[in-house]
C-alpha positions as CSV (number, residue, x, y, z in Angstrom):
1,X,-0.2,0.0,-0.2
2,X,3.1,2.4,1.0
3,X,4.5,1.7,-2.6
4,X,1.1,2.6,-4.0
5,X,1.1,6.0,-3.0
6,X,4.7,6.7,-3.5
7,X,4.5,5.9,-7.1
8,X,1.6,8.0,-7.8
9,X,2.2,10.7,-10.5
10,X,2.3,14.6,-10.1
11,X,-1.3,14.1,-12.0
12,X,-2.8,12.1,-9.5
13,X,-1.3,14.0,-6.5
14,X,-2.9,17.3,-8.0
15,X,-6.2,15.7,-8.5
16,X,-6.3,14.7,-5.1
17,X,-5.7,18.0,-3.8
18,X,-8.1,19.5,-5.9
19,X,-10.9,17.0,-5.3
20,X,-10.3,17.9,-1.3
21,X,-10.4,21.8,-2.1
22,X,-13.2,21.6,-4.3
23,X,-15.7,19.0,-2.9
24,X,-16.5,21.2,0.1
25,X,-16.4,24.4,-1.6
26,X,-19.0,23.0,-4.2
27,X,-21.4,21.9,-1.5
28,X,-21.2,25.2,0.1
29,X,-21.6,27.0,-3.4
30,X,-24.7,25.1,-4.0
31,X,-26.1,25.2,-0.4
32,X,-25.5,29.3,-0.3
33,X,-27.1,29.7,-3.8
34,X,-30.4,28.1,-2.5
35,X,-30.4,30.1,0.7
36,X,-29.5,33.5,-1.1
37,X,-32.0,33.0,-4.0
38,X,-34.7,32.1,-1.7
39,X,-34.3,34.4,1.1
40,X,-31.7,37.4,0.1
41,X,-31.6,38.1,-3.6
42,X,-35.4,38.1,-4.1
43,X,-36.1,40.4,-0.9
44,X,-33.2,42.5,-1.7
45,X,-34.4,42.5,-5.7
46,X,-38.1,43.7,-4.5
47,X,-36.5,46.1,-2.0
48,X,-34.5,48.2,-4.6
49,X,-37.6,47.6,-7.0
50,X,-39.8,49.5,-4.6
51,X,-37.2,52.0,-4.0
52,X,-36.9,52.6,-8.1
53,X,-40.6,52.5,-8.8
54,X,-42.6,53.9,-5.8
55,X,-40.1,55.8,-3.3
56,X,-38.2,57.8,-5.4
57,X,-41.3,58.7,-7.9
58,X,-43.1,59.8,-4.5
59,X,-40.4,62.0,-3.3
60,X,-40.0,63.6,-6.9
61,X,-43.7,64.1,-6.9
62,X,-43.8,66.2,-3.6
63,X,-41.0,68.4,-5.0
64,X,-42.7,69.4,-7.9
65,X,-45.7,70.2,-6.1
66,X,-43.7,72.4,-4.0
67,X,-42.2,73.9,-7.0
68,X,-45.8,75.3,-8.2
69,X,-45.6,77.9,-5.4
70,X,-43.0,79.7,-7.3
71,X,-44.5,80.5,-10.6
72,X,-48.0,81.3,-9.2
73,X,-46.5,83.7,-6.6
74,X,-44.4,85.2,-9.0
75,X,-47.2,85.9,-11.2
76,X,-49.3,86.8,-8.4
77,X,-47.0,90.0,-7.4
78,X,-45.2,90.4,-10.7
79,X,-47.3,89.2,-13.5
80,X,-45.5,87.9,-16.6
81,X,-46.9,85.8,-19.4
82,X,-44.6,83.1,-19.1
83,X,-45.2,82.0,-15.3
84,X,-48.6,80.6,-16.3
85,X,-46.8,78.5,-18.8
86,X,-44.3,77.4,-16.2
87,X,-47.2,76.4,-13.9
88,X,-49.3,74.5,-16.4
89,X,-46.1,72.5,-17.2
90,X,-45.5,71.6,-13.7
91,X,-49.2,70.5,-13.5
92,X,-48.6,68.2,-16.3
93,X,-45.8,66.5,-15.0
94,X,-47.6,66.2,-11.9
95,X,-50.5,64.7,-13.3
96,X,-48.3,62.1,-14.9
97,X,-46.4,61.4,-12.1
98,X,-49.7,61.0,-9.9
99,X,-50.6,58.2,-12.7
100,X,-47.1,56.7,-12.5
101,X,-47.1,56.3,-8.8
102,X,-51.0,55.0,-9.3
103,X,-49.8,52.2,-11.3
104,X,-46.8,50.9,-9.0
105,X,-49.0,51.1,-6.0
106,X,-51.6,48.4,-7.2
107,X,-50.8,46.1,-4.6
108,X,-51.0,48.4,-1.4
109,X,-54.4,49.3,-0.5
110,X,-53.6,51.7,2.3
111,X,-50.5,53.5,0.3
112,X,-53.3,53.9,-2.7
113,X,-55.8,55.3,-0.1
114,X,-53.0,57.9,0.8
115,X,-52.4,58.8,-2.5
116,X,-56.1,59.3,-3.5
117,X,-56.0,61.7,-0.7
118,X,-53.1,63.5,-1.7
119,X,-54.7,63.5,-5.6
120,X,-58.0,65.2,-4.3
121,X,-56.0,68.0,-2.3
122,X,-54.0,68.4,-5.4
123,X,-56.8,68.9,-7.7
124,X,-58.1,71.7,-5.1
125,X,-54.6,73.3,-5.1
126,X,-54.9,73.0,-8.9
127,X,-58.1,74.8,-9.4
128,X,-57.1,77.6,-7.1
129,X,-53.6,77.9,-9.1
130,X,-55.7,77.9,-12.3
131,X,-57.8,80.7,-11.0
132,X,-55.1,82.7,-9.9
133,X,-53.2,82.8,-13.3
134,X,-56.0,83.2,-15.3
135,X,-56.4,87.1,-14.3
136,X,-54.3,89.7,-13.6
137,X,-53.8,91.0,-9.9
138,X,-53.1,94.5,-8.5
139,X,-50.5,94.5,-6.1
140,X,-52.0,94.3,-2.6
141,X,-55.2,92.9,-3.9
142,X,-56.6,91.1,-0.7
143,X,-58.9,88.9,-2.8
144,X,-55.7,87.4,-4.2
145,X,-53.9,87.4,-0.9
146,X,-56.5,85.2,0.1
147,X,-56.4,83.2,-2.6
148,X,-52.8,82.6,-2.6
149,X,-53.4,81.7,1.3
150,X,-55.7,78.9,0.2
151,X,-53.5,77.6,-2.6
152,X,-50.6,77.5,-0.2
153,X,-52.8,75.3,2.1
154,X,-53.7,72.7,-0.5
155,X,-49.9,72.6,-1.7
156,X,-48.9,71.7,2.0
157,X,-51.9,69.4,2.4
158,X,-51.1,67.6,-1.0
159,X,-47.4,67.2,0.3
160,X,-48.6,65.9,3.8
161,X,-50.5,63.3,2.0
162,X,-47.9,62.2,-0.3
163,X,-45.7,62.0,3.2
164,X,-48.3,59.6,4.4
165,X,-48.1,57.3,1.1
166,X,-44.2,57.5,1.4
167,X,-44.6,56.4,5.1
168,X,-46.6,53.4,4.3
169,X,-44.5,52.6,1.5
170,X,-41.5,52.8,3.5
171,X,-42.9,50.7,6.3
172,X,-43.1,47.9,3.9
173,X,-39.6,48.1,2.3
174,X,-38.3,48.4,5.8
175,X,-39.9,45.3,7.0
176,X,-39.2,43.7,4.1
177,X,-35.4,44.6,4.2
178,X,-35.3,43.4,7.8
179,X,-36.4,40.0,6.9
180,X,-33.6,40.1,4.2
181,X,-31.2,40.9,6.3
182,X,-31.9,38.4,9.3
183,X,-31.7,35.8,6.3
184,X,-28.5,37.1,5.0
185,X,-27.1,36.9,8.8
186,X,-28.1,33.1,8.8
187,X,-26.8,32.6,5.4
188,X,-23.5,34.3,6.3
189,X,-23.0,32.1,9.3
190,X,-23.5,28.9,7.2
191,X,-21.3,30.5,4.3
192,X,-18.5,30.8,6.9
193,X,-19.0,27.6,8.4
194,X,-18.6,26.1,4.8
195,X,-15.4,28.5,4.4
196,X,-13.7,27.3,7.1
197,X,-14.7,23.2,6.2
198,X,-13.2,24.6,2.6
199,X,-10.2,26.1,4.2
200,X,-9.3,23.0,6.2
201,X,-9.6,21.4,3.2
202,X,-7.6,23.3,0.9
203,X,-4.8,23.5,3.5
204,X,-4.9,19.4,3.5
205,X,-4.5,19.4,-0.2
206,X,-1.8,21.7,-0.5
207,X,0.2,20.0,2.4
208,X,0.0,16.7,0.8
209,X,1.0,18.2,-2.5
210,X,3.4,20.2,-0.9
211,X,5.0,17.3,1.0
212,X,5.5,15.2,-2.2
213,X,6.4,17.7,-4.6
214,X,8.4,20.4,-2.3
215,X,11.9,19.9,-3.4
216,X,11.2,19.8,-7.2
217,X,9.0,22.7,-7.2
218,X,11.2,24.6,-5.3
219,X,13.8,24.1,-8.0
220,X,11.8,25.1,-10.9
221,X,10.5,28.5,-8.9
222,X,14.6,29.0,-7.7
223,X,15.5,28.1,-11.5
224,X,12.8,30.6,-12.7
225,X,13.7,33.1,-10.3
226,X,17.7,33.2,-11.5
227,X,16.4,33.2,-15.0
228,X,14.1,36.5,-14.4
229,X,16.9,38.2,-12.6
230,X,19.0,37.7,-15.5
231,X,21.2,34.2,-15.1
232,X,21.2,32.4,-18.3
233,X,24.0,30.2,-17.4
234,X,21.7,28.5,-14.7
235,X,20.0,24.9,-15.5
236,X,17.3,23.2,-13.5
237,X,18.1,19.4,-12.3
238,X,15.0,17.6,-11.4
239,X,14.7,13.8,-11.4
240,X,11.4,13.0,-9.6
241,X,8.5,13.4,-10.3
242,X,8.6,12.6,-14.2
243,X,6.4,15.3,-15.1
244,X,8.7,18.1,-13.6
245,X,11.4,16.4,-14.8
246,X,10.4,17.0,-18.6
247,X,9.3,20.5,-17.4
248,X,12.6,21.2,-16.5
249,X,14.3,19.9,-19.5
250,X,11.9,22.0,-22.0
251,X,12.4,25.1,-19.3
252,X,16.1,24.4,-20.0
253,X,16.0,24.3,-23.5
254,X,13.8,27.3,-23.4
255,X,16.8,29.2,-21.6
256,X,19.0,28.2,-24.2
257,X,16.9,29.4,-27.0
258,X,16.1,32.7,-25.5
259,X,19.7,33.2,-24.6
260,X,20.6,32.8,-28.1
261,X,17.6,35.0,-29.4
262,X,18.4,37.6,-27.1
263,X,22.2,37.5,-28.3
264,X,21.3,37.5,-31.9
265,X,18.8,40.7,-31.3
266,X,21.2,42.4,-29.0
267,X,23.9,42.2,-32.0
268,X,21.2,43.3,-34.7
269,X,20.0,45.9,-32.4
270,X,23.6,47.7,-32.7
271,X,24.0,46.9,-36.1
272,X,23.4,49.4,-39.1
273,X,21.8,47.6,-41.6
274,X,23.0,49.4,-44.9
275,X,26.8,49.7,-43.8
276,X,26.9,46.6,-41.3
277,X,28.7,49.1,-39.0
278,X,27.4,49.4,-35.6
279,X,25.1,52.1,-34.9
280,X,24.4,55.1,-32.6
281,X,23.1,52.8,-29.7
282,X,26.5,50.8,-29.7
283,X,28.4,54.2,-30.0
284,X,26.8,55.5,-26.9
285,X,27.3,52.4,-25.2
286,X,31.0,52.2,-26.4
287,X,31.6,56.0,-25.2
288,X,30.7,54.7,-21.5
289,X,32.9,51.9,-21.5
290,X,35.4,54.4,-22.9
291,X,35.4,56.5,-20.3
292,X,35.2,53.6,-17.5
293,X,38.4,52.4,-18.8
294,X,40.0,55.8,-18.5
295,X,38.8,56.1,-14.8
296,X,40.5,53.0,-14.2
297,X,44.0,54.5,-15.5
298,X,43.5,53.9,-19.2
299,X,45.2,56.2,-21.5
300,X,43.4,58.7,-23.2
301,X,41.7,58.3,-26.7
302,X,40.5,60.3,-29.5
303,X,37.0,60.5,-31.2
304,X,36.7,61.1,-34.9
305,X,33.4,62.6,-36.0
306,X,33.3,62.3,-40.0
307,X,30.5,63.8,-42.3
308,X,30.4,63.0,-46.3
309,X,30.6,66.2,-48.0
310,X,27.7,67.3,-50.4
311,X,26.1,63.9,-49.7
312,X,22.8,65.7,-50.2
313,X,24.1,66.8,-53.9
314,X,25.0,63.2,-54.4
315,X,21.4,62.2,-53.7
316,X,20.0,64.6,-55.8
317,X,22.2,64.2,-58.8
318,X,22.7,60.2,-58.9
319,X,19.8,59.2,-56.7
320,X,19.5,57.7,-53.5
321,X,20.8,54.0,-54.8
322,X,24.0,56.0,-55.5
323,X,24.1,57.6,-51.9
324,X,23.3,54.1,-50.7
325,X,26.3,53.0,-52.6
326,X,28.5,55.9,-51.6
327,X,27.7,55.1,-47.9
328,X,28.6,51.2,-48.1
329,X,31.7,52.2,-49.9
330,X,32.8,54.7,-47.2
331,X,32.3,52.2,-44.7
332,X,34.4,49.7,-46.2
333,X,37.0,52.4,-46.5
334,X,36.9,52.9,-42.8
335,X,37.1,49.2,-41.7
336,X,40.1,48.7,-44.2
337,X,41.8,51.9,-43.1
338,X,41.2,51.6,-39.4
339,X,43.5,49.7,-36.7
340,X,42.3,46.7,-35.5
341,X,41.7,48.5,-31.8
342,X,39.7,51.4,-33.8
343,X,36.0,51.5,-33.6
344,X,33.9,52.6,-36.2
345,X,30.0,53.7,-36.3
346,X,27.5,54.8,-38.5
347,X,25.6,57.5,-36.1
348,X,23.4,59.1,-38.7
349,X,22.7,59.4,-42.3
350,X,25.9,60.3,-43.8
351,X,27.7,61.2,-40.3
352,X,30.1,58.6,-38.9
353,X,32.3,58.4,-36.0
354,X,35.6,56.5,-34.8
355,X,36.5,55.5,-31.3
356,X,40.4,55.3,-30.9
357,X,41.3,54.2,-27.6
358,X,44.6,54.8,-26.2
359,X,45.3,57.0,-29.2
360,X,47.0,60.8,-29.0
361,X,45.5,63.6,-31.3
362,X,48.9,63.1,-33.4
363,X,48.1,59.7,-34.4
364,X,44.5,60.3,-34.7
365,X,45.0,63.0,-37.0
366,X,47.3,61.2,-39.1
367,X,45.0,58.2,-39.2
368,X,42.2,60.9,-40.1
369,X,43.9,62.5,-43.0
370,X,45.1,59.2,-44.4
371,X,41.3,58.4,-44.6
372,X,40.6,61.6,-46.1
373,X,43.0,61.5,-48.8
374,X,42.5,57.8,-49.7
375,X,38.4,58.8,-50.3
376,X,39.5,61.7,-52.0
377,X,41.7,59.8,-54.4
378,X,39.1,56.9,-55.2
379,X,36.1,58.2,-57.1
380,X,33.2,55.7,-56.7
381,X,31.9,53.7,-59.6
382,X,28.2,53.7,-60.0
383,X,26.6,52.3,-63.1
384,X,27.9,55.1,-65.9
385,X,29.2,57.6,-63.4
386,X,32.2,58.1,-61.3
387,X,31.2,59.9,-58.3
388,X,34.1,62.2,-56.5
389,X,33.4,62.1,-52.7
390,X,35.4,63.7,-50.0
391,X,35.0,63.6,-46.0
392,X,35.0,66.1,-43.5
393,X,36.6,64.9,-39.9
394,X,36.5,66.5,-36.7
395,X,38.7,65.2,-33.8
396,X,38.1,65.6,-29.8
397,X,40.2,64.1,-27.3
398,X,38.7,61.7,-24.8
399,X,39.7,62.4,-21.3
400,X,38.1,61.6,-18.0
401,X,37.2,65.1,-16.9
402,X,34.8,65.2,-20.0
403,X,31.6,63.3,-20.2
404,X,30.7,61.2,-23.0
405,X,28.1,63.9,-24.1
406,X,30.8,66.7,-23.9
407,X,33.5,64.7,-25.9
408,X,31.0,64.3,-28.7
409,X,29.9,68.0,-28.6
410,X,33.5,68.7,-28.9
411,X,34.1,66.8,-31.7
412,X,31.0,67.7,-33.5
413,X,32.2,71.3,-32.9
414,X,35.2,70.5,-35.0
415,X,33.8,68.9,-37.5
416,X,31.6,71.7,-37.9
417,X,34.4,73.9,-38.3
418,X,35.6,71.7,-41.1
419,X,32.4,71.8,-42.9
420,X,32.2,75.3,-42.7
421,X,36.0,76.4,-43.7
422,X,35.7,74.5,-47.0
423,X,35.2,70.9,-46.2
424,X,37.6,68.0,-47.4
425,X,39.7,68.8,-44.0
426,X,40.7,67.7,-40.3
427,X,40.1,70.1,-37.6
428,X,41.1,69.1,-33.8
429,X,39.8,70.8,-30.8
430,X,41.7,69.9,-27.7
431,X,43.1,71.7,-24.6
432,X,45.3,73.9,-26.6
433,X,42.1,75.1,-29.1
434,X,41.2,74.5,-32.6
435,X,43.7,73.4,-35.1
436,X,43.1,73.0,-38.7
437,X,45.0,70.6,-41.3
438,X,45.7,71.9,-44.5
439,X,43.4,70.3,-47.1
440,X,44.9,68.4,-50.4
441,X,44.1,70.4,-53.5
442,X,40.5,69.3,-55.2
443,X,40.4,69.0,-58.7
444,X,37.9,71.4,-60.9
445,X,35.1,69.2,-60.8
446,X,35.0,68.4,-57.3
447,X,35.3,72.3,-56.8
448,X,32.3,72.9,-58.7
449,X,30.3,70.5,-56.9
């Protein structure tokens, strides 16, 4: 018998635990449903219906009756053709309200009697008001004052009898509400007992499953947590139960696939698709790494900012496909013309950058001029055209005291100086100021461009 329990699968124990948890819940749910429908839900529904169909309309009707005082009083005191019209509109709403309330009180004889009395008082008030708004009254007319006093009395009587109607309905509603509350208390007690039994069953089921699978589940959870925190080298080892062993194997394979996908996506996110150079994102990360290296004592480096001259004119003259070919050619030239330690990037449309670790300004200037000269001496062949291309280069020193953004800004300033003073040249900005190199002579066609 002991062997039987030990050899049961994960599905068996989960099913056993679920049965122990669900059985009392199901029984209590059925009992609670019957009790609630029979004694609570129906009663509360009746209460809410009465509130909406009887109590609220009676209250609204009382307000409308009192509102009739305003146009009638103002007409007697001040006149005005619009006030009788306002009164008649209120009268129509009041009569409709009486009809609606009467239809909602068909089963309450006492409330209907009070409503009938209220309607009779309203008929007297309406007759008095109709008489008052039918003729013009002089200020201080004692007859009008007496009629107004009678009208006010009929309105007050109507309101009081509507209040009696409300009290009769409220008493019934209160009795129904109290009965529903009493039944709800009993249902709550029953549900509480069922809940306690269900909790005991749930705890028992969870304990049984936990005792059997605790170690394997903990390993799964720990492996998932380590994976979520970024540990891609961890692998989960589980032998029993067999179901969790398969889960662990699939999880390990998933980690491997995700690690491979993340590596591929990370590489793609940092590569420019046209030139296959690293892009601006990779450039910003490399500048931060360069600063960290300087802070740890590495030698200062140099940053080259490169911009192809008259690139818009190339696109306009030969088409964007020709411009793409120029960019690819220039990227190939950079890769072949730099040292292995130098890092080229495409940071914009026709803008490039080169990070030169542990490089002084003199060496960076020599490399930049060599790139400039090679590009200027090699026209790019595109279809039937030979496109002459030159580049302007700005150089800034990478030092620990300057944040990466300031270094980039300095290199861009040097590049701007190179562009604004004739292009096809190298400009250096360092602690000693701005230094321009002498550009190579340009052929007539290039000068014209």
